[in-house]
C-alpha angles and dihedrals in degrees: 000000000000096000112148092000091143088084098044121113103232108228125167089245093057093045091050092051091049091051091050094051092045091053089047092052092048092051090049092050091054097037094240120148103182127098098204115141092233090053090052091055090047090050091052091052093049099044096036089208111158119238110275093227092059091046094052092043091053092050094048115116113254 
């Protein structure tokens, strides 16, 4: 999902879309349908997937 992200221009719109798709993938992995905030936090704890913004930011060319 973050392939070649070193060259992306990081706009709020792109980051928001990446976060949405990452949450969708995590819910699919765990078989959860809800969109409750508490469920999102629980999903993060179970999957231990880092936030996509921090991942892209760390790969950004300096």
